[in-house]
N, C-alpha and C positions, 0 to 999 in steps of 0.2 A: 490725583486731582490736580488741576492746573493752579498755579500760584496766582494770587491777586495781582492786578496791574499796579496797584498802589504799593510803592516800596515801603510804606509804613507798616504793611501787613506781613512782612517777612524780614528775616535776619540772615546775614551771612555768618556762617559758622567759621570761626577762626582756625579750627583744627583741620578741616577738610575743604574749605572754600566752597561749600555747598550753600545754596539758598534754601532756607527752610521756613515754612509758614509759621507765624507766631502761635497759631493754635496747636500745631504739632510740637513745638518747643514747650509750650505750656503743659500739654498732656504728659510729655516726658518728665518735666519737672515735678508734676503731681505724683507720677509713678515712683520717681526716685525718692521723693519725700515720704511717701507712704511706706516704701520698703527700706527706708534708711540707707539709701545708696549714695555714692559719690556723684557729683554733678558730671554728666557726660553729654556728648553731642547726640541729638536724636537720630542723626544720619549714620555717622561712623562709629559711635559709641566710645570714642576716645575721650579722655578727660578734657574738660574745657579749659583752655589757657586763660590766665587772668592778667598777666603782666603784658605790657606793650612789647617787651623783648621776646616773650614767648610767641605772641601773635605774629610779629614780624618774622621770626624764625620759621614758623609754620608756613607763612606765605612764601618765603624764600625757598623752602623745600618744594612747595607746589610749583613755583616758577621754574626751578631746575628741571622739572619733568614736563615743561611746556604746557602748563595749565593756563589756558587763555583767561579764564575767569579770575584766577589769582593775580595774573599780570594786570588785568584791568583794575582790580581792587588795590594793588600796589600803586598804580598810577593815580587812582583816586586819593590814596593816602598821601602821596607826595604833593598832589595839587591842593587838597584841603588842609592837611595838618602841617606840612612843612613849607608850603609856598614854593616848592621846587618844581616849576612848570616844565623845565627842560627834561627832568627825570620822568615826570608824568607823561609827557609826549612820547618819550622813549618806550615806556611800558605800554602805553595805549597803542602805539604803532605795532609793536610785536603782538599784542593781544588781538588787534584788528586783523593782522596777517593770519592769525590762527582762527579767525571767525567770530570773535566776540562782538556782539552788536552794540553793547554799551560803549565799548572802546571806539567803535566807528562813530557813534553819536558824539562822544566827547571830542574826538579829533575834528569832527565837522565844526563844532563850536570854536575850537582853537583856530582852525583855518578861516572861519568867518571873522573872528575878532583880531586875528593876527598876533596872537599871544605866543611868543617863543618862535613860532613859525611865521613865514611871510603870508600875508593875506592871499588866499588862492581860492577863487570861486569854483574852479573845476574840481579841486580836491575836496572842498566843502561839499559840493553836490554829490561827488562820488561816495563820500562817507555817509552822507545823509541817505542816499539811495540804498546803500548796503544795510544800514541800520533799519531803515523802513522795511526792506524786504525781509529782514530777520524778525520783524514784529515789534520794533521799538516804536511806541505810539507817539512819543515826543518828536522823534525823527520824522514820523509821518506828518505830524502837524507842521513842523518847520519846513518840510519839503513842499507841502501845500502852499505855504506862504511864499516860498521862493518861486514856485510855478506861477502863482497869482501875480507877483511883482514882475515876472517876465512875460506876462500877457498870455500865458497858457492856461486859460480859465477852466477848460474842460478837465485837464489833468489835475489842476488844483482841487476842483470839486470832487473828483474821484478820490484823491488822497484824503480830503476832509471827511468824506463819507466813510471811508475805511477806518479812519481814526475815531469817528463817532461810534461805529460799530464795535470798536475795541474799548470804548468807555472813556474817551478823552473829552472832558467837559468844554475846554476852550475851542475844540473843533466844532462842537455843537453850536456854541455861541457864534463862531465865524459863519457857519452855514445859515443860522437864523438871520444874521445881519445881511447876508447876501440875498436870502429869500425875500426879506422885507424891503431892502433898499434898491434892488435891481429887478427889472421886469424881464421875465423870460429866460434868465440865465440858469436858474434852478427851478425845475418843475415841482409842483405841489406833491406829486407822487414820490419823486426822489427825496424831497425834504421829509415827507412822512415816513419813508422807508428807513431813513437814517435815524 
């Protein structure tokens, strides 16, 4: 089954760096409780680490074998928990080179804001495009905004329609505003299809 687009509906398992839906994790917990088993990961069945040191150690083991998702998570850890933006960019850059879409999106934000890296619209656009191609709906929404601001309305509309079809509420609001405030730019059929 595909994972929900809402990040609140899934959790990253600290043992194997896999994204597991909350329903699967809950079902695993119920099974373990019923059978009086120790708490394990529903994906890899290893014991769930509890301390920050164990979690970071597991991430570092995954990073050593070039796990792009683990690198992206480590970048997020440095960005959110330690305020070390330079290390965050280092990990996200390596994760993006290995194809992680969330890392591409995070790098696009860093290049747009000029945090630790110099502001660079070309690199921002490159990372936004890579993340959008990979299915990141927030990147698709931001790419639509960039295209709109640069006067490429047709491309912007296509990006917004794709984002709406992937469940992005802000993209739907943007399309609704365009449909009601501009004449002829977005057809009734295209708006209805989104």
